[in-house]
Phi, psi and omega in degrees: 000128185255123180252133178286145180300327180299318180291324178298317179296321179297318180294316179298318179296317179298316178297318180298317180297314181296316180295315180297318180296315181296319179294321180297322180288325179291330180277002179105006179298333179264008182239151176229142176063019178075011181239153182292149170070010177076006180278139177251131177265183178293154178295154178297144179288142181287151174283170178302321180296318179294322178297316179298320178295320179300314183290324176298318178296314178301315182301319180286328180287322184247012173058058178282145171286169179299319180296316178297317181299318178298315180294317181294321178300316179297319179298318180296315180297316178298318181300312183289334173294319178294318178299317180298318181293326179286329184265349184291334181268012182120206183286121182281162177290129183300317180298319180296319178293319178297319179295319178299317179295317179298314179299318179299310181296323176297319179297318178296316181299330179296334181276341188264156170284169180297323177295318179294327178299319178296315179296322180295317179300315178297317180299316181295321178296316183295326185256014180293143179271354181289143177270146177296145183262000000 
């Protein structure tokens, strides 16, 4: 059986394409964010140490007093405990999560002066995890 060289090259190119494609998917080429199928889940909840770092950064950005920082730290810890309880049973209700976030931000604003509230609003926008639509 005589095979033409042109056909051999076509077969080699096809094998190369299939092999390259399969290797790319195994290396994560078909995955995003470390999850299968390109789906993104909610971000991991911060540890107590990470929460403390977040509040320290916030405190320096919006000039919190020590008393305010202590109150805000407690609010952040309570907030993430509530988030954990809502997300532990699976996918939480979006409206419920939005309401929780609003309540949390309102609670933080109660601790702040009016100038700090403006700075906090700007800070939250700047550090929001939401992607633009």
